[in-house]
N, C-alpha and C positions, 0 to 999 in steps of 0.2 A: 702646849695648848692648855687652857682652863679646863680643869677636869668636868666642870658643869657644862662644858660644850663639846665635850668628847664622844657623847653617844652616836652610835652608827659608824665610827670610825675604828681602825685596826691598831691594837697596841704593837710599838715597834720594840718593846723589850718587856721581859717578865717583870712583873712586880712582886716583891716579897714583903712579907710582914716583918715587923721587928722580931729578931729571934730566928729569921731565916726561912720561915714557912712559905710556900709559894701561895699567893693570893690570885694572880691572873697571869696566864701564859702570854708569851710573846705570839702574836698572831690572833688574839682572842678578839672578836668584834665586841665592842663595848655597847652594852644596854644602858638604858636610863637607871636601872637598878645598880649596875656597875659603877656607873658614875657616883651615884649617891653613896655607895660602899667605899669607894676610893676617898671621897670627901670625908666620910666619917673615920677613915684610917689616917687622916692627917694630909694626905696629898692634894695639892693645889694645882699641879701642873703634871701632865702626862705626855709622852712622846707618842704620837699616833701619826697615822698615814690614811689616805683615802685611795680607793681604786679608780683609775681613770676609766672613762668609757670603753675604751679599747683594752682593758684588762679583766682577767678571769681571776677569782680568789683561789689561793693555793689549793684548799681542800676540794673545790669543785674541779679544778683542773686535774688533780691527781686522781680523782674519781672518774673523770671521763676517760683518761688514758688508760688506768686499771681495767675499765669495762671493756675497751676496745683490745686490750692487750690479752686478756684472759677469756677462756672459755671452757666448758666442759666441767670437769670434777674439780672446781675451783670456787673458792669463796674470797671476796674482798673484804678486808677489815680495815677501817680507818684509824690512823695513829697520829699522834700529835705533831705539830710541826709540819704540815704539808705533806704527809707520806699516806701511802695506801699499800697495805701488805696483802699479798695473795697467798692463800694458804690451799693446799691440797685438801680435797674432802675424802679422798680414799687413796689407798697405796697405788702408786704409778711410776712410770718412767717418764722424765721431762725432756721434751725436745726443744732446743732454743734455737732460733734463727739468730745467730752471732752476727751475721752482716747487717740485719735490720736493727739489731740492739745497738751496734756501733754507729750506724746512721742516725738513730734517735739520739743517742748520747753525745754526739758531736754537734748537733745542730740545734738544739732547743734549750729552753728553760725547764724542761722536765728530764730527768734521767731515770733510767731503770737499772736495778741490779738484780740478777738471778742466779740460781744455782748453777752448776755447771751443766753443759749439754749432756744429754743422755745419763743425768743422775736419777737414782731411785729415790724417790720421795715417799715418806710415810704419811698416811692420814694425818691431818692437822699441822703438818711441817710447813713453814714458810718457804715458798719456792721463788718469790719475787717481791721487790719492794719498788714502788714508783715514788720518787721525790721530787719536788718542785722547787724553784727559786723562792726565796722568802716572800711571802705575803700575795705576790700575784704573778701570773703569766700573762705575757701579751697575747690577746686574742688570736692573732694571726699565727703566731708560732703554735699555739695549741691546736688551731685548725690544721696546720700543716702535719703536725704529729698524728692527729687522728686520720688524716687522708691517707698518709703513708701506712699506717696500721690497717686501715680497711682495703687498701690496694693489694695487700699480701694475702694469698690463699691460706686456709687453713690447712696443715698437713693431714693427709688421709691416713688413718690407722684403724686398726680393728676395734678400738673401744672409742673413747671420747677424746676430744682435744683439750689441752690445758696450758695456762700460762702465756708467756710473751710469744704469741703466734706459736705456742709450744703444742706438742700433742702428746697425749697419752699413747705411747706406742705398745704399751702392755699394762695390764692390771692384774694384779692378784686375783684369782676366784674367790669367791665368797667362800668362807669356811663354815 
């Protein structure tokens, strides 16, 4: 597509400057300023895509799944490429519903990777990552994943719950 008409669309591949430095990442939504920048860099054409009405952008999709996945002493941090990382905010033991994890990972355009069940996690340690298919997730698949996550009860534990319908079954006392 002509770079001057690409604003509002999603880049299908990373664009590099001469010399190899990244200019814009794959998945970036092009603004008018980006289109002008690409034109000044000598690009006349770019490979772009648009979301269909029944699609959700990759970043929004993984954020929604991560939000339903985690609770308690957990922080969600977005990462490049349609990923959301979940980090423990305090030392804890992570409980993972492995059957639910398999169900999600076999059925949708989003996948979740976690540390092993009953693992000890330190504060600031990544305990899970949610990843989507490139660019977009079908709305119906995202809604199905969210519904599955909402159906499962949070584990009951003496402290907070954390992670992929995970629970803090023990946390280190404050020192």
